[in-house]
N, C-alpha and C positions, 0 to 999 in steps of 0.2 A: 355530518358537519355541525359543529357547535354554533349556536346563535349568539348574537351580541348581547341579548338581554334574556332574563329568565323565561323559560317556556311556561312555567307555572308561577304566578305572581305570589308575593309575600302575603297578600290579602287572602288568597285561597288557602295557602298553607296554614295561616293563622286560624282560619275558620275551622280547619280540621283539628288543629292543636287544641283549641278550646274545648273540644268534645272529649279529649283524652282523659279527663279527670274521672270518667266513669268506667274506665277499663283497667284490668289488672296489668301491672308492669310486665308480667310474663307473657301476656297476650301481645302487647306492643312489641316486645323483643321477638317473639315467634314470627309475627307477620312481616316485620322488616327483614329479619334474617332469612325468611323463606324466599325473598327476592335478592338475597346475597348482599345486603347492606350490613355494615358493621358500625358500632358506636364510634363516634369521634369525640375526643375530649374537647370541651369548650372552655376557653380561658375564663370568660365572664358569663356564667350561666344566666339565662333570662329568668325573670320573676315567674314563679309558678310552682306547683306541687311536683312530687317525684315523678308522677306519670307524665306530666307535660315536659319535664326536663329529660326524661328518657326519650320521648318523642323527639325533642330537640337534638339529642346526641346522635340519633340516626339521621334526622333530616339534614344535619350539618355535613353528612358524608355524601349527599346527593349533589352532583353537578347539574344544577337546574338549567344550564345552557346547553346541555347535551340531550339529544332526542331520546337515546336509548335509556339514559339514566331517568329522565322524566317519565318515560313510558312505564318503567318498572316501579317508580315511586307512586305513580297514579294507581297501579294495581294494588300497592300496599294500602293506599287511601280507600279504594273500593272495599278491600277485605276488612279494614278497620270499621268502616261505616256499616257494613252488613253485620259484623259482630255486635256493634253497639245497638243496632236496630233489633237484632234477635234477642239480645239480653234484655232490652227494654220491654219488649212484648212478653217475654217469659215472666217478667215481674208485674204484668198487668197493665202496663202503659200502652200507648198507641205508637210506639216506635220513637225515633229521634224527634225532638221538638221541631215543629214546622218552621219556627223562626230561624233556628240554627241551619236547617237545610236550605231555606231560602237565601240566607246570607252566603252560604257556600255556593249555591247555584249561580247567584249573581256574579260572584268572583270568578267562577270557572267560565261563565259565559263571556266575561271580558277577556279571558285568556284563550277563547276559541274552543271551549269544551262544553258538552252537555252532560248534566247529571239527571238520569232518567228515574222513573219511579221504582225501578229495581235496584237503584243505587249503583248503576254502571256508569262509568265516566267514558264518554266517547267524543271524538272530534266533532265539533259542530259542523253542519253542512255550510260550506262556504259558497258565496256567490260564485257560480262557475265563471271561469275565465271567459273573456270574449269568445263567443262561439267560433271555433276554428273552422267550421264548415262554411265555405263561401256561400253567399246568398244565391249564387248561380245554380245551386242544387235545389230543384223544386221540392217543396215539402211533401208532394205526393209521388215523387219519382220512385219507380220500382224496377230498376234495371238490374239490381243484384239478384241473381237467380237463386232458386231454392238449392240447386246443386252447389253453388259457391258457398252459400250460407252453411249448408250441412257439412261440407268438407272443411270449412274454416272452423266450425265448432268441434269437429272431430279432431282437428290438429290441436286446438287449444286444450281439449279434454285429454288427449293422449299424452300431451306434454305436461299435463297436470298443472296448468297455469292458474294461479289465483286471480280470477278476473277482477276482484276487488282490491288487489294490490296490498298496500300496507294498512288499509282502513278496515273497519268492520263492514260487513255486507250492507247493513242498513245505512250506515253513513255514506257509503259509496252511492247507493241507489238514490239517496236524497239529492245528490248532485244533479240528477237527471229526471226523477219522477216525483210527483206529489203523492207519496205513499198513502197519506191519509185519505186521498180521493179514489185510490184504486181498490176494487172489491177484494174481499178475502175469499180464498178458495176453501176455507174451513169455516163452516157455519157457526163455530164458537166465537169467531172474532168479527169485528166490524170493518176492518180494512186490511190492506196488504201487509202493513207493518206487523200487525198482530199475528198473522199466520207465519210470517217469516221468523219472527222471534220464537214462536212455539216450535217450529220444525227445524230451524237451523241453530238455535241457541239452547233451547230447553231439552228437546228430544233428540235433535241431530239425526232425524230420519229422512231427510231429503238428501239426494246426491249432491256432490259439490258443483256439478254443472247444471243444476236445476234451472238456472236463469235462462239458458238458451232455448228451452222448449216451453217456457211459461208464456202463454199467449198474452197475458196482461202487459208484458214488457215489449212485445212486438218485435223481438229480434229475429225470429224465425220466419215471420210472415208479414212484417210491417213495412213501412216506407224505408227507402234507403237511408234517409237522413237520421232516423231513429237508430239504426244499426251503426252508422258511421260515427254519430255522436257518442254512442256507448263505447266503441272501440277507441275513440279519441280520449275519452276519460280513463279508459283502462290503462293507457300508457302515459297519462298526464303526470308531470313532475310532482304534483301534490298528492297523487295516488300511489305512484310507484317510484321509490327513491333510488332504485338500482337502475342507473341510466343505461348500462350495458344491456340489461334485460329488456328495458323499454325499446332499445334500438333493434334487438333481435325480433321482438314481437311485432314492431312496426314494419320491419322488412317482410315478415310473414304475411301481415295483413295487406301490404302493398302488392305483394306477388299474387295474392288471391283476388283482390278487387280490381286489379288491372284488366282481368279477363272480361269485366263487365263495364269498363269505361271510366274507372276512377284511379287516381293516384293517391297514395296515402303517404304524405311527406311532411316535413317540418313546415309549419305555417306561421309560427310565432316563437318567442322565447320568453322564459321567466327566469331571471337571475342567471342567464346564460344557458339554461337547460331548454332543449327543444320541446315545443308543444306540437304534437302531430295532429294532422287533420286531413280531410279529403278534399280533392278538387277534381273537376271534370277533366278528362283527357281531351286534348284538342285533336283535330285530324292529323296534325303533324307528328304528335308523339303517341297516338293511339297504337300505331303499328309497332312501337317498340316494346309492347307488353311482353315480358319474358316468359311466354307460355312454355317454351322448351329450353329455357336457359339452364345450363349445367350447374350443378352444385358448386359452391365456392371451394369445396374440398374434393379431392379425388383420392381413391384408395392408394396406399403406398405400394410399391412393387412387392409382389409375393404375398399380398394380403389374403387372409383366409376368406372362405365363403361368408363366415359370420361377419367379418369386417366389411365386406363388400355390401352386404345387406344393410348393415348399420349406416354406412356412408350414403347409400341411396336414399334412406329415409330421414336420417338425422344430420347429414353432413359428416364431417370428420369425427370418427368415434373415439378419439382419445387414445390413439395407439402410439405413444411415445412422442418426444419432442415438445412442442409448445403446448400450453394448457388448452384443454378441450373447450371450445366455445359453443358446442352444440347444445348444451343444457340451457333451455330458455329461461329458467328461473335463477340461474347464476349460483345455485347452491351446490357446493361440493362438486364442481365440474372438474373431476380429477382425470389425470392422464393415466394410461395404462403402462404396461411394460412390454417392450418389443417381444413378439412371439407369444403373448398371452391372450390374444383374441382367438380363443380356442373354440372349436366346434364341440358340441356335447359328446359326439362319438370319439373325440380325442381324450376324454377324461378317463381316469382310472375307473375300471368297471366294477360295479358291485356284484355280489354273488347271487345265485338263484335266478328266478324268472326275470328279474329286473335287468339283468345283463342283456337279455334279448331285446328289451325295449331300447336300451341305450345303444345297442349295436346298430340299430337301423334309424336312430334319431337323426332328424334333418331340420329341426326348427320350423316345422310346418304345422300350423294350428289344425288343419283339416285331418291330421293323422289321429286326432282324438275325438271321441264322442263324449260330450259332457252331459251330465245330468242337468235338468232344467233349472234347478235351484241350487245355490251354493250350500255346502256343508257348514261353512263358517264364514262370517263377514267380520272383518276387523276394520280399524281406522285406516289401514294401509293396504289391505289385500282382501280378495275373495278366494276361497278355496273350494273347488268343485271336485266331486268324485267323477272320475272319467274312465273310459276304456280305450286302451291303445288298440286301434283297429287291426293292425297287422298281426299282433300277437295275442290279442284278447286279454291282456293283463290289465287288472284294475290298478289305477294310479290316482294320485292327487294332482290336480291341475291348479296352480296358484297364479292368480292374476292381480297385479298391483293396482291400487286405487289412490294411494296417498299423494297429495299435492306437495308434500314436504321434500321430495327428492324425485328426480326423473326416473322412470322405469328402467331406461337404458343404463344409467349409472349404477343403480342397485343390482340389476341383473349381471352386469359385468363383474361387480364385486363378488356376487355369489358364485359365478363360474370360476373366478380366480381362486377363491377359497377351495372350491371343489377340486382344483388341480392338486392341492396339497392333501386334502382330507377325504376325498370321495371313497376310498377303500377302508377308511378307519371304522372300526366296529361301533363306535359311539357317535357317528356323524350321519345325518340324513342325506343320502347321496342325491346329486342332481342327475336326472336321466336325460332330459331334453330341455331346451330353452330357446326363447327368442327375445333377447333383451330389447330389441327395437319395438316389438309389440307389447313388451312388458309382461311376459309370462314364463313360467318354468314348470317342469314336471318332476315329481319326486314319488317315492313309494308311498303307498297308502298305509299309514300307521294304524295300529289297532286302537290306540287311544293316546291321550296326552296326560301329563301330570295333572292338568286342570280337571280332566274327567275323573281322575282317581282321588279326588280330594277327600271324599268320605272314608275311603279305605286308609288313606295316609294319616287320618286323624287317630286311628286306633293304634295302641301301643304294639299290637302284634305285627303291624306293618312297618314298625320303625326300622327293623333290620333291612327290609327291602328299600326303604327310603335312603338309608345310609349308602347302600350299594348304588342307588340311582344317582345320588349326589357325587359319589366317587367317580362314576362313569362320566358325568357331566364335567367334573373337574379334569378328568383325563383328556377329554376333548379340548377343553380350554387350554390345558397345559401344552398339548401338542401344537395347537394353533399359535399360542404365544411364543413358542420356540422360534417361529418365523416372524413374530411381531404382530400377529392378528389379535385384535381385541374385539370380542363379540358385541358388547355394549347394550344387549337387550335380552339378558338372561331372565326368563320368567316361565311360569308353569306351562303356558300354552305353547311355548317353543321347545319344551322337553317332550319328545315323542317316544312312545313304546312301539318298537318294530322288531319283529323276528326275535323276541325274547330278550331284547336289550333296550335300555333307555338311551336315547340319542338326542343330541342338541341340534336343533334346526334353525332356520330363518337367520341367515348371516347377512341379510341385506343392508344392515347399518354398521357392518364390521368396519373397523379402522384398518387401512392398508398397512403392510409392513413399512417400517421406517425406510425412507429413501425411495419408495415407489410412488409416493403421493407428492405431486408437484404443486398442488393448490392448498392454501391454508384457509380457504373460504368455507370450511365446513359449517353447516348450520349450527347455531349456538346450542341447540338442544337435540339430543337423541335419546332413545330408550323409552320406557314406559313408566309413567308416574307410579310411585309406590315401590317399584322394583329397581328403578334406575338409580345409580349412585349420584349423590348431590353434585359432584364435579361435572357430570355430563350435562348439567343445565347451566354451566359456566363456560367451559371450553372443552367440548366433547373430543376435539381432535387430539388434544394432549393427554387423553385418558391413558392410564396404565392398566396392567392386569388387575390391580386392586379394584378397579371399577367392576370387573366381572366377579371378583370375590364378594363384593357387596351384593350383587344380584343373586348369587348363590345363597348368601346368608339370608336375604329376604325370602327366597324360595323356602329355605328351611323354616323360617318363622311362619310363613303362610301355611306350610304343611302341619306344623306342630301345634299352632294355636287355632287353626280354622278361621282366622281372620284375614281379610284382604289388607295388605299394607297401604298406608296413607302417607303420601309424601310429607317429609319433615317430622313425622311422628314415629317414635320408636315402637317396635313390635318385638316382644321377647316371649319365649315359652316359659313355662313354670320352672321353679327352682330345680337345678340339676345341671349335669354337664352340658346338655344341649343349650341351655341358657347362656353359658359362658362362651360356647362356640359362636352362637348367633351374635352375642354382644360384641365379640372381637371382629367378626366378619363384617358387621354393619356399622362400625365406628364411622362417625361423620367425616373425620379427617382420614383421607386415604393412607397417610403414612402410619396410622395407628392400626391398620388392618394387616392380616397376613398378606404378604406382597405377591405371592404366586400360588398356583394350585397346589404345588408341593408343600408349601408352608401351611396351607389350610388343612391338607391331608394329615400332616404331622400333628397339628393342633387337635384335630378330631381324634387321632389315635391316642394322644396323651390324655385327653379328657375322658374318652370313652373306655379306655382300658387301664388307666392309671388308678392310684388310690383315690377313693371318693372323700373329699374334704367337705366339712360343713361350711355354710356361708360364714359362720363366725370364725372358723379356722382360716378360710381364705381372706376374710376381712382383716384378721390380725396380721397376716403377711403384708397386705397392702398398707396397713396402718404404719408398719415399720418404715416403709418408703416415704409415707406422708409426713412422718416426723422430721424429715430433712428440711421441710419448709418450702420446697419448690412448688409452684402452683399446680403443675401437671400431675404429680403423684397425689396431691390432695384432691384434685378434681376426680381422678380415677377412683380413689377410695370412696368419695361421696357418691359418685355415679353407681358404683358397685353396691353400696349400701341402699341407695334408692331403688335398685333393682330387686331387693329382697325385703320388702316391707313387712313380711310375715315373720321374720326371724328375730325373736326377742333377745336371744343371746348376742346377736350381732349389734343390736341397737343399745341394749342396756349395758352389756358387758364390754363392747369394743368401741362403738361410736363415741361414747362420752369420754374416752381416753384421749381423743384428739383435742389439741389446744383449741378452746372455743373461738378465739379470735381468728385463728387460722381457718377453722371450719366456716365461720361467718363470711370471710373473704371468698372462700370457694363457693359457698351457697349463693352469694350475690352474683357470681358468674354463671350459675346454673339455676335459673329461676324455676324451670319446670321440675327439676330434681328436688329443689329446695322444698317446694310445696308437698311433694310426696314424702320426703324424708322426715320433715318436721311433724307432719300429720301422723306418720307411722310411729314415731317416737312417743307422741301423745297417746296413741292407742295402746301402747305397751304399759302404761302406768297401772292399769288394772287388769291386764290380760292374764289368763290363768296358765299359760304354757309353763312357767317356771316360778319358783318362789323368789321374789325380789328381796334382797337384803336391804336393811335400812341404809347402810353405807352406799349402796348403789342408787337408791332413791335420792339420798342427799346429793350425790355427785350429779345425777341427772338434772335435778332442779337448779343447782348452781351452774351447770353447763348451759342450760337454756337461758338462765338469767344473763350470763356473760355474752351469749350470742345476741340476745335482745339488746343489751347495752351497746354492743359494737354496732349493731344495725341502726340504733337510734343516733349514735354519733356520726355514722356515715350517711344518714338520710335515706337508708334503704327501707322504705316504709312497708313494703310487702313482707320482707323477712321479719321486721319488727313485729308486725301484726301476727304472723304465723307463730313465731317463737314465743311471744308473750302469751298467747292463748295456750300453747302447749305447756308452758311453765305454770299457768294457772291450774291446768288439769292436774299436773303432778302435785302441786302444792295443796290443792283441795283434798286429794286422796291421802297424801302421806303426812301432811301437817308437821314439817320438820322445823324446829325452832331456829337453828343456826342459819339455814338458807333464808328463813323468813326475815331475820334481822338484816341480812345483806340486801334483800329485795326492798325492804322498807327504806333503807338509807338511799337506795337508788331512786325510789319513787319521788323522794323530796327534791331530786335534781332535775326532774322532767318538766318541760314546758313546751308550749306551741304544739306543733303537729305530733310530736312524740307523746305528749301528755294526752292528746285526743285519742290516739290509737290505743294506748295502754288503758285509758279509762273505759273505752269501749269493751276491751277484753275483760276487765274486771266486772263491768256490768253484766256481761254474759256469763260470768263465773262467780256468782255471789258467794259460793262456799269458800272460795279463795279470798274474795274481797273482805270478808268478815275478819280475816286474820290481820288486816292492816288498819282497823278502825282506830287504833291508838294514834294514828297520824292526823286525825281530824283536828286536833288542837295545835297542829304545827302550822305556823304562818307561811312556811315555804311551800306548802302543798298547793299544787296548781288547782284552779277552780274546777276544771273538768274532773280531776281525780277526786276532789272533795265530793262532788255530786255522785260519782260512781260508788264511793265508799259508804255513802249514806243510803244507798239502795237497800231496802229490806230484803232479808233472805226469805225466799218463798217457803 
């Protein structure tokens, strides 16, 4: 819900804005756009340089009264601050000026935020609301038994409840505990906050439910009041904004603590939202404790064994009709389709020994003997090697860990997908599962694509990689025929089993259209670096093009040997694979191949068709760019930036594009602009081909007109880059006619443009000497006059 006043004040925003003069415009663009903000035109720009005005254009697109907008914008601020600090230290300083940071800290403090020494912005600990635990509960009471505590924690853990709600863990704990006074369990740190930061933020090597068994916080063995206050804060409106989730959790706590003489009920309200707390049960109502109360939901007639188990543990398991409310975190609580609560033995059977496992599958954990340690632990699951006791077959036992979604919801989805794909040769079949307990069993693969990274780097393995990708595409295509979108295509989910590559882990799949009755899908799914950008905006509306992006990133990963980084392009070296990856990983999903069949056709065309040089391909793109529409121009410029090594493309093709049209496109593509202009500069003296004087003449004039357009538009980064490239070409080729044109332009410069061009000339004295005749011209700006007087070394 939007607030009536800005969540982050103008003072805090201005404090960040003032620091922007030390960052490249491209970096400012990148960090804002990584949080999906776009520039907004400002009718009356504020006073300031190009960098600050770029910041203003993005800042104007933020609704500062909206919690979600403000949260994303603060993440941008954090990233900008850390980049500034890193750049400052790289150049020998001590980071951001202390006075600037102090000004920002004070402004954020007034807004209810803390800026810590790691430049993280966190909600400030607020004075806790009046303690909802009535004073009638003695501070030393210990009536809540170890059994109740253990079972309560097991319930919260199995439902993957984020005990800290919408806050950071440290911010939540500060509401209850003096962290600076609690000892550290790690002798490298002086207090509890230090080791929590190390093991939950830096290394992330503590389990998500670590708090329940940490004796310092006394939840497992301390007084009742400590536990009850913790539970009250866990569902507090300031901690958990989803009131439906808070109500479900409060009902669970109430049901558990009633056994030991407490009721957990609303005791106050904030802005109409209930604040839950504990009170002692009296003799009159103690007998009403619902020890044996039936579930609010009962199985529908004819329910399967799977559904009956799910109902007993979770309540109504989403089998048609109204939305499933059993998901305690409220995320993607989707309903199923009548008849699809299927037992594993009802699924299409795989071939070989695994058919025997599935034939006797019954969803019982005790049917499997697990190795003591997992083979693999991810952010959302552990995978153990196991033996099916009845058949002796070795299998993979996968157990969910992630708090992002409930195990039951994910396992239901995987079983539903298996109904369509279990017998497909490029699918990892489900052999047994218990979605209530959050586990499934699948065949034990020989390896994953991730394990084969070194082999896939070698060109001799390229043909095998092509076949692997085609198999993955075939699986995706078959799934998409019914509307399934995988949404998490990555190397660790591509398994090699029985001589075939197969696509596994369909836990975040999007259901077929018409089968999902909830639109409350979590905003983000997928894996950073491999997930399509649109999955971080609205994952539920993703199309097959999202999986095409994932496949493209897998190609890039295999061919380059590098791990993809979110928001950064990753392309293999020049050749047909580069064009395939570039098309598959276009940021705009509409610019990608739309289906697996489309990508298959593109790969066939590029890998078997005639091989064109980058210059020949660029010439074809240039023809479309001559039409003047922005999109073909940007396509041509992006393609050119992808081939910085090709001198024919740069000297022979790029400089044929109208310079003003090129400058407009480069201003929209700051990252490509830097690469492209630097590459053109490097080709001035490169030995790949003999450059003709006419070509050098055209290149210098082209760079001059790009520079002039950038100066008139106030695009200072482009002006700086293009002018320096122009000076390089001029110093090497010494062309008289371009020199006369440039000299006339220099006399028109003043202000910021004159400062930037003067700096370029000072750094390129062999070019500056060509313009010393201008020193007797009164129109020459003082900065340029100083630059031209600089002696040639």
